[in-house]
C-alpha positions as MATLAB code, in Angstrom:
seq = 'XXXXXXXXXXXXXXXXXXXXXXXXXXXXXXXXXXXXXXXXXXXXXXXXXXXXXXXXXXXXXXXXXXXXXXXXXXXXXXXXXXXXXXXXXXXXXXXXXXXXXXXXXXXXXXXXXXXXXXXXXXXXXXXXXXXXXXXXXXXXXXXXXXXXXXXXXXXXXXXXXXXXXXXXXXXXXXXXXXXXXXXXXXXXXXXXXXXXXXXXXXXXXXXXXXXXXXXXXXXXXXXXXXXXXXXXXXXXXXXXXXXXXXXXXXXXXXXXXXXXXXXXXXXXXXXXXXXXXXXXXXXXXXXXXXXXXXXXXXXXXXXXXXXXXXXXXXXXXXXXXXXXXXXXXXXXXXXXXXXXXXXXXXXXXXXXXXXXXXXXXXXXXXXXXXXXXXXXXXXX';
ca = [
      -0.121   -0.161    0.004;
       1.469    3.440   -1.301;
       1.566    6.461    0.711;
      -1.441    8.108   -0.823;
      -3.528    4.802   -0.620;
      -2.610    5.210    3.300;
      -3.580    8.777    3.443;
      -6.990    8.059    1.837;
      -7.598    5.024    4.030;
      -6.747    7.097    7.193;
      -9.085    9.981    5.960;
     -11.783    7.779    5.410;
     -11.330    6.127    8.423;
     -11.543    9.352   10.389;
     -14.571   10.757    8.462;
     -16.176    7.219    9.577;
     -15.188    7.651   13.025;
     -16.608   11.123   13.456;
     -19.754   10.072   11.930;
     -20.072    7.378   14.151;
     -19.203    9.368   17.214;
     -22.211   11.677   16.161;
     -24.654    9.156   15.992;
     -23.759    7.913   19.206;
     -23.960   11.324   20.892;
     -27.493   11.808   19.441;
     -28.644    8.253   20.543;
     -27.291    8.157   24.004;
     -27.165   10.125   27.121;
     -23.306   10.914   27.642;
     -23.419   12.469   31.185;
     -25.723   13.077   34.360;
     -25.926   15.615   36.955;
     -24.265   14.791   40.481;
     -26.038   16.496   43.240;
     -23.811   18.893   44.889;
     -21.302   19.211   42.176;
     -20.927   21.299   39.446;
     -19.456   18.967   37.099;
     -21.506   16.421   35.244;
     -20.598   12.752   35.481;
     -19.794   10.606   32.320;
     -22.163    7.831   31.688;
     -20.709    4.939   30.016;
     -22.130    5.937   26.609;
     -19.987    9.310   27.487;
     -17.027    7.523   27.941;
     -17.592    5.766   24.592;
     -18.162    8.952   23.035;
     -15.019   10.495   24.359;
     -13.066    7.516   23.124;
     -14.385    7.775   19.593;
     -13.633   11.462   19.569;
     -10.177   10.693   20.814;
      -9.786    8.348   17.958;
     -10.829   10.711   15.428;
      -8.360   13.317   16.749;
      -5.670   10.696   16.416;
      -6.853    9.792   13.097;
      -6.771   13.618   12.058;
      -3.461   13.805   13.387;
      -1.878   10.960   11.566;
      -3.464   11.928    8.389;
      -1.850   15.495    8.324;
       1.539   13.759    9.313;
       1.144   11.381    6.379;
       0.049   14.219    4.151;
       3.101   16.409    5.167;
       5.675   13.383    4.723;
       3.647   12.762    1.104;
       4.529   16.314    0.316;
       7.927   16.087    1.260;
       8.603   12.753   -0.271;
       6.941   14.316   -3.655;
       9.374   17.392   -3.393;
      12.317   15.075   -2.967;
      11.305   13.032   -6.073;
      10.642   16.029   -8.129;
      14.139   17.388   -7.211;
      15.670   13.978   -8.016;
      13.781   13.913  -11.366;
      14.634   17.471  -12.047;
      18.406   16.694  -11.136;
      18.279   13.523  -13.345;
      16.737   15.352  -16.285;
      19.312   18.212  -15.895;
      22.227   15.620  -16.086;
      20.548   13.650  -19.182;
      20.327   17.235  -20.869;
      23.847   18.115  -19.917;
      25.209   14.577  -21.057;
      23.343   15.017  -24.527;
      24.701   18.308  -24.839;
      28.221   17.152  -24.087;
      27.700   14.103  -26.582;
      26.530   16.701  -29.156;
      29.466   18.850  -28.911;
      31.775   15.788  -28.718;
      30.092   14.766  -32.104;
      30.662   18.102  -33.424;
      34.416   18.293  -32.357;
      34.727   14.821  -33.664;
      33.297   15.804  -37.124;
      35.599   18.903  -37.342;
      38.661   16.808  -36.231;
      37.801   14.342  -39.241;
      36.804   16.933  -41.601;
      39.923   18.936  -40.814;
      42.123   15.613  -41.271;
      40.520   15.010  -44.501;
      41.313   18.413  -45.660;
      44.886   17.864  -44.431;
      45.138   14.411  -46.105;
      43.578   15.463  -49.469;
      46.662   17.630  -50.070;
      49.283   15.387  -48.714;
      51.116   12.684  -50.750;
      50.621    9.376  -49.786;
      53.555    8.016  -47.614;
      52.461    5.014  -45.634;
      49.513    2.671  -45.672;
      48.042    0.012  -43.475;
      45.827   -2.801  -44.988;
      43.647   -5.109  -43.300;
      41.018   -7.521  -44.944;
      39.235   -9.641  -42.193;
      37.129  -12.586  -43.160;
      34.744  -14.239  -40.670;
      33.384  -17.696  -41.705;
      32.329  -21.193  -40.546;
      33.442  -22.848  -43.944;
      34.707  -26.017  -43.291;
      36.911  -26.266  -46.361;
      38.754  -23.034  -45.543;
      39.202  -24.085  -41.891;
      40.945  -27.412  -43.413;
      43.154  -25.733  -45.949;
      44.065  -23.083  -43.406;
      45.001  -25.676  -40.798;
      46.767  -27.970  -43.450;
      49.011  -24.900  -44.409;
      49.628  -24.177  -40.847;
      51.168  -27.283  -40.286;
      53.329  -27.172  -43.436;
      54.616  -23.730  -42.206;
      55.402  -25.147  -39.054;
      57.233  -28.411  -40.452;
      59.266  -26.345  -42.504;
      60.158  -23.992  -39.712;
      61.332  -27.114  -37.884;
      63.320  -28.013  -40.794;
      66.560  -25.831  -40.595;
      69.881  -26.537  -41.290;
      72.598  -23.887  -40.402;
      69.926  -21.115  -39.587;
      68.347  -21.499  -43.093;
      65.142  -23.335  -43.802;
      64.245  -25.953  -46.468;
      61.842  -23.444  -48.146;
      62.295  -19.668  -47.447;
      59.605  -18.513  -44.661;
      58.178  -15.690  -46.816;
      57.595  -18.287  -49.603;
      55.757  -20.814  -47.185;
      53.797  -17.768  -45.997;
      52.594  -16.694  -49.420;
      51.728  -20.413  -50.708;
      50.236  -22.152  -47.636;
      48.515  -19.197  -46.053;
      47.919  -16.088  -48.303;
      47.145  -18.358  -51.694;
      44.422  -20.618  -50.026;
      42.753  -17.518  -48.402;
      42.759  -15.443  -51.801;
      41.309  -18.499  -53.498;
      38.640  -18.846  -50.932;
      37.732  -14.971  -51.447;
      37.664  -15.691  -55.301;
      34.824  -18.444  -54.707;
      37.501  -21.398  -55.466;
      38.205  -24.578  -53.450;
      42.026  -24.679  -52.254;
      44.266  -25.809  -55.117;
      47.647  -25.698  -56.469;
      46.307  -22.695  -58.443;
      48.042  -19.470  -58.114;
      45.844  -16.138  -56.800;
      46.860  -12.525  -56.626;
      45.074   -9.512  -55.367;
      44.620   -5.794  -56.898;
      43.631   -3.058  -54.385;
      42.397   -0.045  -56.765;
      43.239    2.882  -54.441;
      42.091    5.553  -57.428;
      41.806    5.834  -60.819;
      45.487    5.956  -61.167;
      47.099    4.056  -58.478;
      46.776   -0.043  -58.053;
      48.355   -1.909  -54.907;
      48.942   -5.577  -55.639;
      50.284   -8.474  -54.058;
      49.943  -12.620  -53.993;
      51.210  -15.315  -56.110;
      52.445  -15.483  -59.713;
      53.805  -18.011  -62.066;
      57.229  -17.509  -63.242;
      55.905  -18.110  -66.660;
      53.193  -16.015  -66.841;
      51.934  -14.450  -70.255;
      51.358  -10.821  -70.047;
      49.029   -9.242  -73.085;
      50.826   -5.813  -72.865;
      54.723   -5.652  -74.025;
      55.748   -2.577  -72.631;
      55.858   -2.330  -68.692;
      58.146   -2.392  -65.624;
      61.512   -4.578  -65.303;
      60.261   -6.230  -61.872;
      56.733   -6.966  -60.378;
      55.192   -5.330  -57.283;
      56.999   -5.589  -53.766;
      53.738   -7.458  -52.768;
      54.833  -10.704  -54.205;
      57.203  -13.351  -52.779;
      60.759  -12.893  -54.483;
      61.605  -16.211  -53.189;
      59.182  -17.615  -56.053;
      59.821  -15.064  -58.653;
      63.023  -13.865  -60.649;
      62.939  -10.712  -58.100;
      60.475   -8.023  -57.197;
      61.007   -4.328  -56.510;
      62.126   -2.929  -53.373;
      60.325   -3.411  -50.220;
      60.703   -3.545  -46.433;
      57.257   -5.906  -45.864;
      54.904   -8.427  -47.575;
      51.465   -9.491  -46.635;
      50.690  -11.746  -44.060;
      47.814  -13.872  -42.553;
      46.702  -14.336  -38.913;
      44.086  -16.874  -38.128;
      41.888  -17.150  -34.756;
      40.035  -20.450  -35.117;
      36.645  -21.007  -33.548;
      36.343  -22.642  -30.148;
      33.270  -24.506  -30.965;
      33.113  -26.440  -34.148;
      30.739  -24.902  -36.761;
      31.155  -21.521  -35.174;
      33.182  -18.679  -37.243;
      36.725  -18.513  -37.151;
      38.692  -15.293  -38.299;
      41.024  -14.581  -41.256;
      43.187  -11.519  -41.745;
      45.313  -10.448  -44.417;
      47.613   -7.681  -43.029;
      50.265   -5.579  -44.613;
      52.006   -2.404  -43.220;
      53.464   -0.455  -45.938;
      56.253    2.059  -45.258;
      57.212    4.732  -47.741;
      59.888    2.250  -49.287;
      57.506   -0.309  -49.800;
      54.517    1.603  -50.866;
      56.553    2.651  -53.754;
      57.538   -0.628  -54.715;
      53.969   -2.174  -54.239;
      51.944    0.390  -56.364;
      51.574    0.743  -59.978;
      50.598    3.959  -61.751;
      48.780    4.606  -64.900;
      50.143    8.156  -65.090;
      53.838    8.539  -63.061;
      53.497   12.265  -63.333;
      50.321   12.102  -61.406;
      51.221   12.124  -57.302;
      49.425    9.641  -55.072;
      47.387   11.601  -52.441;
      46.376   10.408  -48.968;
      42.637   10.878  -49.791;
      40.678    7.491  -49.833;
      37.369    7.295  -52.424;
      34.168    6.294  -50.616;
      34.266    2.921  -52.521;
      37.016    0.689  -53.135;
      37.412   -2.056  -55.497;
      39.451   -5.571  -54.746;
      40.206   -7.724  -57.564;
      41.268  -11.386  -57.225;
      42.927  -13.208  -60.384;
      43.249  -16.974  -59.978;
      44.285  -19.945  -61.846;
      45.521  -17.353  -64.680;
      48.314  -18.240  -67.244;
      47.396  -14.891  -68.927;
      46.930  -11.549  -67.229;
      45.581   -8.428  -69.256;
      48.193   -6.023  -68.262;
      51.219   -4.691  -69.386;
      54.064   -6.656  -67.889;
      54.490   -6.215  -64.070;
      52.214   -2.977  -64.292;
      48.955   -3.648  -62.771;
      47.749   -0.265  -63.539;
      47.875   -0.458  -67.259;
      44.986   -2.835  -68.430;
      45.326   -4.144  -72.144;
      41.979   -4.956  -73.440;
      38.387   -4.304  -72.211;
      38.656   -2.261  -68.842;
      37.281   -5.245  -65.941;
      37.306   -2.422  -63.409;
      34.360   -0.824  -65.380;
      32.102   -3.738  -65.421;
      28.817   -3.188  -63.438;
      26.892   -5.957  -61.365;
      24.273   -7.791  -63.431;
      22.447  -11.004  -63.602;
      24.967  -12.795  -65.505;
      28.088  -11.253  -63.785;
      26.915  -10.981  -60.083;
      28.547  -14.069  -57.861;
      26.831  -14.814  -54.453;
      29.021  -15.181  -51.231;
      29.778  -18.822  -50.672;
      28.947  -18.533  -46.970;
      25.763  -16.198  -46.747;
      26.529  -15.667  -42.989;
      30.142  -14.847  -43.498;
      31.314  -10.972  -43.079;
      34.206   -9.329  -44.945;
      35.418   -6.066  -43.824;
      38.630   -4.009  -45.364;
      40.133   -1.314  -43.233;
      42.514    1.165  -44.504;
      44.895    3.541  -42.565;
      46.885    6.354  -44.643;
      49.699    8.265  -43.220;
      48.664    7.111  -39.771;
      46.060   10.096  -39.795;
      42.947    8.573  -41.376;
      41.521    5.060  -40.866;
      38.404    4.106  -42.735;
      36.283    0.543  -42.775;
      34.728   -0.568  -46.129;
      31.971   -3.307  -46.009;
      31.605   -5.688  -48.955;
      28.677   -4.375  -51.284;
      28.910   -6.840  -53.979;
      30.954   -9.412  -56.051;
      30.989   -9.991  -59.741;
      33.086  -12.062  -62.378;
      33.422   -9.421  -65.339;
      34.201  -10.491  -68.707;
      37.905  -10.638  -69.639;
      38.381   -9.550  -73.252;
      41.838   -8.808  -75.301;
      42.310   -5.915  -77.897;
      40.416   -8.044  -80.353;
      37.350   -8.305  -77.917;
      37.910  -11.857  -77.710;
      37.471  -13.608  -74.357;
      40.771  -14.355  -72.723;
      40.125  -18.353  -71.632;
      43.101  -18.441  -69.539;
      42.359  -15.563  -67.103;
      39.892  -15.796  -64.275;
      38.829  -12.788  -62.187;
      36.383  -11.907  -59.322;
      35.912   -8.255  -58.546;
      34.595   -7.269  -55.078;
      33.307   -3.644  -54.249;
      33.506   -1.978  -50.633;
      31.602    0.823  -49.707;
      32.740    3.035  -46.433;
      30.878    2.443  -43.322;
      33.177    4.134  -40.880;
      36.272    6.401  -40.653;
      37.907    8.828  -38.388;
];
């Protein structure tokens, strides 16, 4: 029973007691005169009337005390609500100010970055999936990498560590992203940073055929020099980290990472026009292409920014070209940080298999490609 209900009950009780006392006083004789005394003597009925009056008085006093307590409690509650509302308003105002400041900082960074040359880049492509085929391939590859690391003579492994990482970790993951089962096929990845700049990494056959004649002497620093006849200079190459699910059937996490310093960045990016400098401004959409099981590549030699034949980057998704993801519950997030100032995340929008045509508009049968388009979802 709350305070207001108690007050109503006591007040009604007081009214009832008062009414009962009034009726009683009308129906009974409450006092009689005593000979020789000025004061009258209460009868039994008088004592009852007096008791009823006392109860009524006490009821009124209790009701008044309770009424005062209710008003005090309501005042305290009202003050508490006003204080809470004021604090909530202040929090909202502070959050709004912080958002404005954050937006101003982001806009300032974008203005600064738009005028800055691209000097460093950190790349992360994170896949979360429960695909059992990929899990088996990655665990098998990890075993091969471990056995090679244990087979060291004179401080030199049987196969260079870097070559093992490319063949048994990076390659099967790229094949899976292209929708292919793990195999001996080679896979390479191209990241379209702008209309002028393309970042490349992965695996190449030494006897690959390039459709274009003119090109560059060496391929990108993002390829394993151990498996090729040398690459351009670079201080790092991509690597893969894997976090396996604790429970079978749950999603594991596979991440391709690459930190490119100025030297590596210069050696890993091809530019269509070398006279146009690379800026640190990232576009709102990023294209990511994977060529797999390809003996012919539609580019100038060692130059992935120079497309020969039809420009597959311009292909748009349609019923024939759109490719559904193997695992509908999988998530794929691309994160890029430039110059240590701006980091943006991109979510996969769609995957397509574009037509690959040579200069004569004939299909290149020995080339296979998947293009994924990512859209920005967050940045700071």
